[in-house]
C-alpha positions as CSV (number, residue, x, y, z in Angstrom):
1,M,112.2,107.7,89.1
2,P,111.6,111.4,89.0
3,W,110.5,113.4,92.1
4,R,106.8,113.7,92.5
5,C,107.1,117.1,94.2
6,K,109.9,119.5,93.2
7,G,110.8,122.4,95.3
8,T,111.5,123.0,99.0
9,L,111.9,120.4,101.6
10,V,108.5,120.9,103.1
11,P,106.4,119.7,100.1
12,R,108.8,116.7,99.7
13,R,108.3,115.7,103.4
14,A,104.5,116.3,103.1
15,T,104.5,114.0,100.0
16,L,106.4,111.3,102.0
17,I,104.0,111.6,104.9
18,E,101.0,111.3,102.6
19,G,102.5,108.2,101.0
20,L,103.1,106.6,104.4
21,A,99.6,107.4,105.5
22,H,98.2,105.8,102.3
23,I,100.2,102.6,103.0
24,E,98.8,102.5,106.6
25,F,95.3,103.0,105.2
26,V,95.7,100.1,102.7
27,A,97.1,97.8,105.5
28,I,94.1,98.5,107.7
29,D,91.7,98.1,104.8
30,L,93.2,94.7,103.8
31,A,93.0,93.4,107.4
32,F,89.3,94.1,107.7
33,D,88.7,93.0,104.1
34,M,90.3,89.6,105.0
35,I,87.9,89.2,107.8
36,G,84.9,90.0,105.7
37,R,85.8,87.8,102.8
38,L,87.4,84.8,104.5
39,G,86.3,85.0,108.1
40,V,83.5,82.4,107.7
41,Q,85.9,79.8,106.1
42,F,88.5,79.8,108.9
43,P,88.5,79.3,112.6
44,R,87.6,82.1,115.1
45,E,91.2,82.6,116.0
46,F,91.9,83.7,112.4
47,T,89.4,86.5,112.5
48,D,90.4,87.5,116.0
49,D,94.1,87.8,114.8
50,W,93.2,89.9,111.8
51,S,90.8,92.0,113.8
52,R,93.5,92.7,116.4
53,F,96.0,93.6,113.7
54,G,93.5,96.0,112.1
55,R,92.8,97.7,115.4
56,I,96.4,98.0,116.4
57,D,97.4,99.4,113.0
58,A,94.4,101.9,113.0
59,F,95.4,103.1,116.5
60,R,99.0,103.5,115.5
61,A,98.1,105.4,112.3
62,A,95.7,107.7,114.2
63,R,98.3,108.3,116.9
64,S,101.0,109.2,114.3
65,V,98.7,111.6,112.5
66,T,97.7,113.5,115.7
67,A,101.0,113.2,117.6
68,G,103.3,116.3,117.5
69,D,100.6,118.7,116.2
70,G,102.4,119.2,112.9
71,Q,105.8,119.9,114.4
72,F,107.5,117.6,111.8
73,L,106.5,120.1,109.0
74,R,107.3,123.2,111.1
75,R,110.8,121.9,111.8
76,A,111.3,121.2,108.1
77,S,110.3,124.7,107.2
78,R,112.9,126.3,109.5
79,S,115.8,124.4,107.9
């Protein structure tokens, strides 16, 4: 598969981070979509588990975006 972003290391890492952020977003979206579509058909514990999963994943994704203040990309630009 060809590279999506040709050039220096910084754009490649930025593309990787963007891809990982998209994966996290889809996981969070699917968790809450599962509650909305199937929550009525299953016991309360089912929706509680998916709700907890969505909250944990959303917190982890938000923390990873704000943590480090962009130092990951700054370190890449120096190498």
